[in-house]
C-alpha positions in Angstrom: 10.4 43.1 -34.5 6.5 44.1 -34.0 6.3 44.8 -30.3 2.2 45.6 -30.6 1.5 42.1 -31.0 3.6 41.1 -28.1 1.3 43.1 -25.8 0.3 41.9 -22.1 -3.2 41.9 -23.5 -2.8 39.5 -26.5 -0.8 37.3 -24.5 -3.0 37.0 -21.9 -6.0 36.3 -24.3 -4.0 33.3 -26.0 -3.0 31.9 -22.6 -6.5 32.1 -21.3 -7.8 30.3 -24.7 -5.5 27.5 -24.1 -6.2 27.0 -20.9 -10.0 26.8 -21.4 -9.5 24.2 -24.5 -7.2 22.2 -22.1 -9.7 22.0 -19.4 -12.8 21.1 -21.9 -10.9 18.4 -23.7 -9.5 17.0 -20.1 -13.3 16.8 -18.8 -14.6 14.9 -22.1 -11.7 12.4 -21.7 -12.3 12.2 -17.8 -15.9 11.5 -18.3 -15.6 8.8 -20.5 -12.9 6.9 -18.0 -15.4 7.4 -15.1 -18.2 5.8 -17.3 -15.8 2.7 -18.4 -14.4 2.5 -14.4 -18.4 2.6 -13.4 -18.8 -0.5 -15.3 -15.8 -2.1 -14.0 -16.6 -1.6 -10.3 -20.3 -2.6 -10.9 -18.8 -6.0 -12.4 -16.6 -5.9 -9.2 -19.2 -5.4 -6.9 -21.1 -8.5 -8.0 -18.2 -10.8 -7.6 -17.6 -9.1 -4.2 -21.2 -9.9 -3.1 -20.7 -13.6 -4.0 -17.3 -13.7 -2.1 -18.7 -12.2 0.9 -21.5 -14.5 1.1 -19.5 -17.5 0.6 -16.9 -16.2 3.1 -19.7 -16.1 5.6 -21.1 -19.5 5.1 -17.9 -21.4 5.2 -17.1 -19.6 8.4 -20.3 -20.5 9.5 -19.7 -24.2 8.7 -16.2 -24.1 10.2 -17.3 -22.8 13.4 -20.0 -25.5 13.5 -17.2 -28.4 12.9 -15.1 -26.7 15.7 -18.3 -26.9 17.8 -18.8 -30.9 17.1 -15.0 -31.1 18.2 -15.6 -29.2 21.2 -18.9 -31.4 22.0 -16.7 -34.4 21.1 -14.2 -33.2 24.1 -17.2 -32.9 26.6 -18.6 -36.2 25.6 -15.4 -37.9 26.4 -16.6 -38.4 29.7 -19.0 -41.1 28.6 -15.9 -43.2 27.7 -14.6 -42.9 31.3 -14.4 -45.9 33.5 -16.1 -43.7 36.4 -18.7 -42.6 34.4 -21.2 -45.4 35.9 -20.6 -44.2 39.2 -21.7 -40.5 38.3 -24.4 -41.3 35.9 -27.0 -38.6 36.7 -24.3 -35.9 37.3 -22.6 -36.4 34.1 -25.9 -36.4 32.3 -26.9 -33.3 33.6 -23.6 -31.8 33.0 -23.8 -32.8 29.2 -27.1 -31.4 28.7 -26.1 -27.9 30.0 -22.5 -27.8 28.1 -24.5 -29.0 24.6 -27.2 -26.1 25.6 -24.2 -23.4 26.0 -22.6 -24.5 22.8 -25.9 -23.8 21.0 -26.4 -20.2 22.1 -23.5 -18.8 20.0 -25.2 -18.5 16.5 -28.9 -18.6 15.5 -27.8 -21.1 12.8 -27.0 -23.8 15.3 -30.4 -25.6 15.8 -29.7 -28.9 18.0 -27.0 -30.8 19.5 -27.1 -34.7 19.8 -25.2 -37.6 21.2 -26.2 -41.0 20.3 -24.7 -44.3 21.6 -24.5 -47.9 19.7 -26.8 -49.9 21.2 -24.5 -52.4 22.5 -22.6 -49.6 24.3 -25.7 -48.1 25.9 -26.8 -51.6 27.3 -23.3 -51.7 28.8 -23.4 -48.2 30.5 -27.3 -47.9 31.2 -28.8 -51.2 30.6 -30.8 -49.6 27.9 -31.6 -50.7 24.3 -30.7 -47.2 23.2 -29.3 -43.7 24.4 -29.8 -40.6 22.5 -29.5 -37.1 24.0 -31.0 -34.3 22.1 -30.7 -30.5 22.8 -32.7 -28.4 20.5 -34.0 -24.6 20.2 -37.8 -24.2 20.4 -39.3 -22.5 17.5 -41.9 -20.5 19.0 -39.2 -18.3 20.5 -37.3 -17.9 16.8 -36.6 -14.4 16.1 -36.8 -13.1 19.9 -34.1 -12.8 22.4 -35.2 -16.0 24.2 -34.1 -18.2 21.2 -30.6 -18.4 22.1 -31.2 -18.7 25.9 -29.9 -22.1 27.2 -32.7 -22.2 30.0 -35.3 -21.9 27.3 -34.0 -25.0 25.0 -35.5 -28.4 25.0 -33.5 -31.3 26.5 -34.6 -34.9 25.6 -33.3 -38.3 26.2 -34.4 -41.1 24.0 -33.8 -44.8 25.1 -35.4 -46.0 21.5 -32.8 -47.6 19.5 -34.4 -46.8 16.1 -31.8 -44.0 15.1 -29.3 -47.1 14.5 -31.5 -49.8 12.7 -31.6 -48.6 9.2 -28.5 -47.6 7.4 -30.5 -47.1 4.0 -33.1 -44.4 5.6 -31.4 -41.0 4.5 -33.4 -39.4 7.7 -30.7 -41.4 9.8 -27.6 -40.2 7.8 -26.5 -38.2 10.8 -26.0 -41.5 12.6 -24.3 -43.3 10.1 -22.0 -41.0 8.6 -20.2 -40.9 12.0 -20.3 -44.8 12.2 -18.4 -45.1 8.8 -16.0 -42.4 9.1 -13.9 -41.3 12.0 -13.6 -37.6 10.6 -16.0 -35.0 10.7 -19.0 -35.8 8.1 -21.5 -33.5 6.9 -25.0 -35.0 5.7 -27.0 -33.6 2.5 -29.9 -31.7 3.4 -32.8 -34.2 4.9 -36.2 -33.6 6.7 -36.0 -34.8 10.3 -39.2 -36.1 10.9 -38.6 -38.3 14.0 -37.6 -35.6 16.1 -37.4 -31.8 15.1 -39.5 -32.0 12.1 -37.6 -29.5 10.3 -35.4 -29.6 7.1 -31.8 -29.5 8.3 -28.1 -30.5 7.8 -25.8 -32.5 10.3 -22.3 -32.2 11.1 -21.5 -35.7 13.2 -18.4 -37.3 14.0 -17.6 -40.8 15.5 -16.7 -41.7 19.1 -14.4 -44.3 19.2 -12.6 -45.9 22.3 -9.4 -47.4 20.7 -10.7 -49.1 17.5 -14.3 -49.6 18.6 -17.2 -47.6 17.5 -19.0 -46.2 20.6 -21.6 -43.5 19.2 -21.7 -40.2 17.3 -21.9 -36.5 18.4 -22.8 -33.7 16.2 -24.7 -30.3 15.5 -27.8 -29.7 13.4 -28.2 -26.5 11.1 -31.4 -25.1 10.0 -32.0 -24.8 6.6 -34.4 -21.7 7.3 -31.7 -19.8 8.7 -29.1 -20.9 6.7 -30.8 -19.7 3.5 -32.7 -16.9 4.7 -30.3 -14.2 4.0 -29.6 -15.7 0.6 -33.1 -15.8 -0.5 -33.8 -12.2 0.7 -30.6 -10.6 -1.0 -31.8 -8.3 -3.7 -29.4 -6.9 -6.2 -30.7 -3.4 -7.4 -34.2 -4.1 -9.1 -33.0 -7.4 -11.3 -30.7 -9.1 -9.5 -30.2 -11.5 -6.4 -28.6 -14.8 -5.2 -29.3 -18.4 -5.1 -27.6 -21.7 -4.0 -27.3 -24.9 -6.0 -25.6 -28.5 -5.6 -23.0 -28.4 -8.2 -23.0 -32.4 -8.3 -26.6 -32.7 -8.7 -27.6 -29.4 -10.3 -30.3 -29.3 -7.6 -31.4 -25.7 -7.0 -31.4 -25.4 -3.0 -32.9 -22.0 -2.4 -36.0 -20.6 -3.8 -36.0 -17.4 -5.7 -39.1 -15.4 -4.6 -40.6 -12.8 -7.2 -40.3 -9.5 -5.6 -41.2 -7.5 -8.9 -42.1 -8.5 -12.7 -38.3 -8.2 -13.7 -36.7 -10.6 -11.1 -39.2 -13.2 -11.9 -37.8 -13.6 -15.4 -34.9 -15.1 -14.3 -35.6 -18.5 -12.7 -39.2 -19.8 -11.5 -38.0 -21.4 -8.1 -40.9 -20.6 -5.6 -39.9 -23.8 -3.6 -36.7 -24.9 -2.3 -35.1 -28.0 -4.2 -37.7 -27.6 -6.9 -35.7 -27.1 -9.8 -32.8 -28.9 -11.5 -30.9 -27.0 -13.4 -28.9 -30.2 -15.4 -32.0 -31.1 -17.0 -33.4 -30.6 -20.4 -36.2 -28.4 -19.6 -34.5 -25.3 -19.2 -32.2 -26.0 -22.5 -29.3 -24.1 -20.8 -26.1 -26.3 -21.1 -24.1 -23.6 -19.5 -25.1 -24.4 -15.8 -23.0 -27.4 -15.1 -19.7 -25.6 -16.0 -20.8 -22.4 -14.0 -21.6 -24.5 -10.9 -18.4 -26.3 -11.0 -15.9 -23.6 -11.5 -15.1 -20.4 -9.4 -16.4 -17.8 -12.0 -15.7 -14.1 -11.2 -17.8 -12.6 -14.0 -19.6 -14.2 -16.9 -22.5 -13.1 -19.5 -25.3 -15.4 -20.1 -28.3 -15.4 -22.2 -31.2 -16.7 -20.2 -34.4 -18.6 -21.4 -36.2 -15.1 -21.7 -33.8 -13.9 -24.0 -32.1 -11.1 -21.5 -28.3 -10.8 -21.0 -27.5 -11.6 -17.6 -24.1 -11.1 -15.7 -23.4 -13.8 -13.3 -20.7 -14.5 -10.6 -20.2 -17.9 -9.0 -18.2 -19.4 -6.3 -18.0 -22.9 -4.7 -18.1 -23.5 -1.1 -15.1 -25.2 0.7 -16.9 -27.7 3.0 -20.2 -28.7 1.1 -20.8 -29.4 -2.4 -22.5 -26.3 -3.0 -22.0 -23.2 -5.2 -23.7 -20.0 -4.6 -24.5 -17.8 -7.9 -25.1 -14.0 -7.8 -26.9 -12.3 -10.8 -28.1 -9.3 -12.5 -29.2 -7.9 -15.9 -26.4 -6.8 -17.6 -28.5 -3.6 -19.0 -28.9 -2.5 -15.4 -25.3 -3.3 -14.3 -24.1 -0.9 -17.0 -26.4 2.0 -15.7 -25.1 1.6 -12.5 -23.9 5.3 -11.2 -21.2 4.7 -8.7 -19.5 8.4 -9.4 -21.4 11.4 -10.0 -20.1 12.8 -13.8 -21.9 16.2 -12.8 -19.0 16.7 -10.1 -16.8 17.0 -13.1 -19.0 19.3 -15.1 -19.3 21.7 -12.1 -15.6 21.5 -11.6 -15.1 22.9 -15.1 -17.6 25.6 -14.6 -16.2 26.5 -11.5 -12.5 26.5 -12.9 -13.7 28.7 -15.7 -15.4 31.4 -13.6 -12.3 31.6 -11.4 -10.1 32.0 -14.9 -12.3 34.7 -15.8 -12.2 36.3 -12.3 -8.3 36.1 -12.5 -8.3 38.0 -15.8 -10.6 40.7 -14.5 -8.3 41.0 -11.7 -5.1 41.4 -13.9 -6.4 43.7 -16.0 -8.0 45.8 -12.9 -5.0 45.9 -10.7 -2.0 45.6 -13.4 -2.7 46.1 -17.0 -4.7 49.3 -16.7 -2.6 50.8 -14.1 0.7 50.3 -16.2 -0.8 51.8 -19.2 -1.9 54.9 -17.2 1.6 54.8 -16.0 3.1 54.5 -19.4 1.0 57.6 -20.6 2.4 59.5 -17.9 6.2 58.6 -18.3 5.9 59.7 -21.7 5.9 63.1 -21.0 9.2 62.7 -18.8 12.4 63.7 -21.1 16.0 62.1 -20.6 19.5 63.3 -21.8 20.4 59.7 -22.8 19.1 56.1 -23.3 20.4 52.8 -22.4 19.5 49.6 -24.8 17.0 47.9 -23.2 15.4 44.5 -24.9 12.1 43.3 -24.0 9.1 41.4 -25.1 6.2 43.2 -23.9 5.7 46.5 -25.6 4.4 48.1 -22.5 7.2 47.2 -20.2 9.8 48.3 -23.1 8.7 51.7 -23.0 8.5 52.2 -19.6 12.4 50.6 -19.0 13.1 52.6 -21.8 12.3 56.4 -20.2 13.0 55.2 -16.6 16.4 54.1 -17.8 17.4 57.6 -19.1 16.3 59.2 -15.7 18.5 56.7 -13.7 21.4 57.2 -15.4 21.4 60.9 -15.2 20.7 60.1 -11.4 23.5 57.5 -11.1 26.1 60.0 -12.2 25.3 62.8 -9.6 24.8 60.0 -6.8 28.3 58.4 -7.5 30.0 61.7 -7.2 28.3 62.2 -3.6 29.2 58.7 -2.8 32.6 59.2 -3.4 33.0 61.9 -0.8 30.9 60.2 1.6 33.1 57.0 1.1 36.2 58.5 1.8 34.7 60.6 5.0 33.4 57.5 6.3 36.6 55.5 5.9 38.3 58.2 8.2 35.6 57.9 10.6 35.8 54.0 10.6 39.4 54.3 11.8 39.2 56.6 14.1 36.4 54.8 15.8 38.1 51.3 15.6 41.0 52.6 17.7 38.7 54.1 20.2 36.7 50.8 20.6 40.0 48.7 20.5 41.1 50.8 23.7 38.0 50.2 25.5 38.1 46.4 24.8 41.5 46.4 26.3 40.5 47.9 29.7 37.4 45.9 29.8 39.3 42.3 29.4 41.9 43.5 32.1 39.2 44.3 34.6 37.3 40.8 33.7 40.6 38.8 33.9 41.3 40.4 37.7 37.4 39.4 38.7 37.7 35.9 37.4 41.1 35.6 39.2 39.3 36.4 42.8 36.6 34.1 42.1 38.6 31.5 41.1 40.6 31.7 44.4 37.6 31.9 46.5 35.9 28.5 44.8 39.2 26.9 45.1 39.2 27.5 49.0 35.5 26.2 49.2 36.1 23.2 47.1 39.0 21.9 49.5 36.7 22.5 52.4 34.1 20.3 50.9 36.2 17.5 49.8 37.6 17.4 53.5 34.1 16.9 54.7 33.2 14.1 52.2 36.0 12.0 52.9 34.9 12.3 56.9 31.6 11.2 55.8 32.5 8.5 53.5 34.8 6.8 56.2 31.8 7.0 58.4 29.6 5.4 56.1 32.1 2.6 55.3 32.4 1.8 59.2 28.8 1.7 59.5 28.4 -0.5 56.7 30.7 -3.0 57.8 29.0 -3.2 61.2 25.7 -3.6 59.3 27.2 -6.6 57.3 28.7 -8.2 60.4 25.2 -8.0 62.2 23.5 -9.5 59.4 25.9 -12.4 58.9 25.6 -13.1 62.5 21.9 -12.9 62.6 21.7 -15.3 59.6 24.0 -17.8 61.4 22.0 -17.8 64.5 18.7 -18.2 62.8 20.2 -21.3 60.6 21.8 -23.0 63.5 18.4 -22.3 65.5 16.5 -23.8 62.5 18.9 -26.8 62.0 18.6 -27.6 65.8 14.8 -27.4 65.8 14.5 -29.5 62.9 16.3 -32.7 64.7 14.5 -31.5 68.1 11.0 -31.5 66.6 11.4 -34.2 63.6 12.4 -36.6 66.5 9.1 -36.4 68.7 6.6 -35.7 65.7 8.0 -39.2 64.0 7.2 -40.5 67.4 3.5 -39.2 67.7 3.2 -40.6 64.1 4.2 -43.8 65.0 1.9 -44.3 68.3 -0.9 -42.6 66.4 -0.8 -45.7 63.8 -0.4 -48.0 66.5 -3.7 -46.8 68.3 -5.3 -46.6 64.9 -4.7 -50.2 64.5 -5.8 -51.2 68.3 -8.9 -49.0 67.7 -9.7 -50.8 64.6 -9.5 -54.0 66.2 -11.6 -52.9 69.0 -14.2 -51.7 66.5 -14.2 -48.1 67.9 -14.7 -46.0 64.8 -15.3 -42.6 66.5 -11.8 -42.9 68.2 -10.1 -44.2 64.7 -11.7 -41.0 63.1 -9.9 -38.8 65.7 -6.7 -40.6 65.6 -6.7 -40.2 61.7 -7.0 -36.3 62.4 -4.4 -36.6 64.8 -2.4 -38.6 62.3 -3.1 -35.9 59.3 -1.9 -33.0 61.5 1.0 -34.4 62.5 2.1 -35.3 58.7 1.3 -31.8 57.9 3.2 -30.5 61.0 6.3 -32.3 59.7 5.9 -31.2 56.4 5.9 -27.6 57.5 9.1 -28.6 59.7 10.7 -29.9 56.7 9.7 -26.6 54.5 11.2 -24.6 57.4 14.5 -26.6 57.2 14.6 -26.5 53.5 14.3 -22.7 53.4 17.1 -22.3 56.1 19.5 -24.3 54.1 18.3 -22.0 50.8 19.2 -18.9 52.7 22.3 -20.2 54.3 23.4 -21.6 50.8 23.7 -25.1 51.8 21.1 -26.5 49.6 23.0 -29.0 47.4 22.0 -30.3 44.2 22.2 -34.2 43.4 22.2 -34.3 39.7 21.2 -37.5 38.0 19.8 -38.6 34.5 16.2 -39.9 34.4 13.4 -40.6 32.1 10.8 -37.8 32.2 7.5 -39.8 31.3 7.8 -42.4 34.0 8.4 -39.6 36.6 5.2 -37.8 35.5 3.3 -41.1 35.4 4.6 -41.9 39.0 3.7 -38.4 40.3 0.1 -38.8 38.9 -0.3 -42.0 40.7 1.0 -40.7 44.0 -1.5 -37.5 43.9 -4.8 -39.4 43.0 -5.7 -40.0 46.7 -5.4 -36.3 47.5 -7.3 -35.4 44.3 -10.2 -37.6 45.3 -10.7 -35.9 48.6 -11.7 -32.8 46.5 -13.4 -34.5 43.9 -10.9 -33.3 41.4 -9.6 -35.2 38.2 -6.2 -35.2 36.7 -5.5 -34.7 33.1 -2.0 -35.4 32.0 -0.7 -34.2 28.6 2.8 -35.9 28.2 4.4 -36.8 25.1 5.9 -40.8 25.6 9.2 -39.4 23.5 10.0 -36.7 25.8 13.5 -38.4 26.6 15.4 -37.9 29.3 16.5 -35.1 31.9 19.7 -34.3 33.9 19.1 -32.6 37.0 17.8 -33.1 40.6 15.0 -35.8 40.4 13.9 -35.2 44.3 13.3 -31.3 43.8 11.5 -31.7 40.2 9.3 -34.4 42.1 8.7 -32.2 45.1 8.2 -29.2 43.0 5.6 -31.2 40.9 3.7 -32.4 43.9 3.7 -28.9 45.4 2.0 -27.3 42.5 -0.4 -30.2 42.0 -1.2 -30.1 45.8 -1.7 -26.2 45.6 -4.1 -26.7 42.4 -6.1 -29.3 44.1 -6.4 -27.1 47.3 -8.0 -24.3 45.6 -10.5 -26.5 43.3 -13.2 -28.5 43.6 -15.2 -30.9 41.2 -13.2 -30.0 38.3 -10.2 -31.0 36.1 -6.6 -30.2 36.8 -4.6 -30.3 33.6 -0.7 -31.1 33.7 1.2 -30.5 30.4 4.9 -31.3 30.0 6.6 -30.4 27.0 10.1 -29.7 25.5 11.2 -26.6 24.0 14.4 -25.0 22.6 14.8 -21.3 23.4 17.9 -19.4 22.6 19.7 -22.8 21.9 19.1 -24.1 25.4 16.8 -27.3 25.7 14.2 -26.7 28.4 11.3 -29.0 30.0 8.2 -27.0 30.9 5.6 -28.4 33.5 2.3 -26.3 33.4 -0.4 -27.0 35.8 -3.6 -25.6 35.0 -6.7 -25.5 37.2 -10.2 -24.2 37.2 -10.3 -22.9 40.7 -11.0 -19.8 42.5 -8.2 -17.8 40.8 -6.3 -14.8 42.0 -6.4 -11.1 41.7 -3.1 -8.9 40.5 -2.3 -7.8 44.2 -2.3 -11.5 45.2 -0.1 -12.8 42.5 2.7 -10.3 43.4 2.8 -11.9 47.0 2.6 -15.4 45.9 6.3 -16.7 46.5 6.9 -14.7 49.4 8.0 -16.9 52.3 5.4 -17.0 55.4 3.0 -15.2 53.5 -0.4 -17.0 52.5 -2.5 -15.4 49.8 -6.1 -15.9 49.5 -9.4 -15.1 51.2 -9.9 -15.8 54.7 -12.0 -18.7 53.7 -9.5 -20.5 51.5 -6.2 -19.6 53.2 -4.1 -22.4 54.4 -0.9 -23.5 55.1 2.4 -21.6 56.1 3.2 -19.9 52.9 6.5 -21.6 52.4 5.4 -24.3 49.9 5.2 -22.0 46.7 8.2 -20.2 48.0 10.5 -23.3 48.5 9.5 -24.2 44.8 10.4 -21.2 43.3 13.8 -21.2 45.3 14.2 -24.6 43.9 13.7 -23.8 40.5 16.0 -20.9 40.7 18.7 -23.2 42.0 18.1 -25.9 39.3 18.6 -22.9 36.8 15.2 -22.4 35.8 12.1 -20.2 37.0 8.4 -20.3 37.6 5.7 -18.1 36.6 2.1 -17.8 37.2 -0.9 -16.2 35.4 -4.4 -16.1 37.1 -7.9 -14.6 36.8 -10.2 -14.0 39.5 -13.0 -17.1 39.5 -11.4 -18.6 36.3 -8.5 -20.6 37.7 -4.6 -20.6 37.6 -2.1 -21.7 35.4 1.6 -22.4 36.8 4.3 -22.7 34.3 7.8 -24.1 35.7 10.7 -24.0 33.3 13.8 -26.3 34.2 17.0 -26.8 31.6 17.0 -30.3 30.2 20.6 -31.2 31.0 22.8 -29.3 33.6 26.4 -30.3 34.6 27.2 -31.1 37.8 29.7 -29.2 39.8 32.7 -31.4 41.1 
């Protein structure tokens, strides 16, 4: 075998050339892949731009539809029988609500509520009624544009909006009249009111099956199309919006440079129809009526364009993005010079590594080999290697090692025998010492254990004495607590009877005196007697709460289980609380399904709890809506009835909520603090007795929500 050809220098040279070839070949392949990937990503970017703009427009339309639903909820006050009593107040409230709903987006331009002529005559004795709130164009693109206080609020009594169904400028009214669902009008110029190009989203107002009017929102076409018309995709691309039913180009295409103007010439909105024969392009109908991720077309100027189209969800519109294919292929999303520089750096590092290997390894080994050749050894060992330098080095050193090993083996044998004798002697000495140390340790441990045992016995005796002492004190405390509870319960039961009798007499005599005063016409005395009568009932209610509290604490509160219908109970409670709500100018909204079914529980305590919650909500609210929601839910295979009372009152901070259900603790500010603090405490106790619970969530200044959860069916205890 020729070892000279297998030298380290030759092997390293072949290895380096191979690595250089692999690096250059990989770089060429990678650059080609990057070029193809750049083109694919440029196409994907064109599709993403289309998808992004369509998603944004769909979201804006969806938000506008939700805004119409919200306005319809606000305008339901018009269908209330009490509206004619609160005409001016409700009109003012509707104007403010409509202005508030417009300030969320620049796209929202106006809100309107228009009543059918017959309904307007019934409510206001006017031939028509159109409430219009819109933004002022002079504040456009300023901070004042979306401020509710800067919006124009107009009330028209002219019924002309409802006298011509064929007029497209009045379609905002008739689409709501023809359909109960939300409808979107085509683009039209509102020459009667706002003098702008807009689209309107309308929904009819119906009471039972009778049409009463429409509510809706108008979107400014300028704001809707502004971003699309101003969007440029590099030098030759852009966006446009077209009606896919009629082929009408809705947005204009402004020629920002000579290249872009060659695609479509549309300096005005709605001035070009893509379906006509003038353009001689038959592919537009297919493009506008499908969602096309990517397609190449040949335009009338002979240029090849890449396009992407996507239809809107709520409107018969299609958004199209376009760009010259030649420019698209030239897009540089990646920097190929990075790969070239990386290759150069790798080659430099490789050369540096070769230099280091020669400097630190090959040259020193060669020098060492020259020096070692002068050394002679009496005997050689057979050595096999594939590198010539290492071969000669190992051959010479093996001779030296064999000679040294023979001499060392003789010495090691003598040393080994001496070490064995020393080890045996050392082990015997160490074993004797270890026996003495273990014996001393055992003696010390025995003494310590005896001392600890005595100390532990003493501590056990002390603990037993203390335990007996604590048991006696616990029994005395329990006896005192039970005695105090019995005394308090007996006292409250006696006081309940003693106080109820005279209070009932006071109420009876007060009612008699009221009748006498009314007959004499003494209104001032009647007012004072009514205050006494109300205070007497309030005091009687407090006495009843104290008695209920005493029965709960003494575990004498019984449940009277009965099966009853939920819906009639809720309706009866709503009727009972009406007079109390009117004193605070509040209204009650009941959300209760007629098919909730029955409930097996203590109907009296359920009624008392609901009255307590509604009274509490009314106490801390004024001129607002209190919502009572009743629902049935199955949680963990248990059928629950959930009563939720939500108000828009003063609300509570977190520290007050923690004290809310404590007896004799009244939360709230000094201005609103009323009552003894027993009502909600008894309500929570009743819920727990009936197998449920009550929770509250509140935010200061925004109202509170009380949720009472009771099992739909509990078994009576025999």
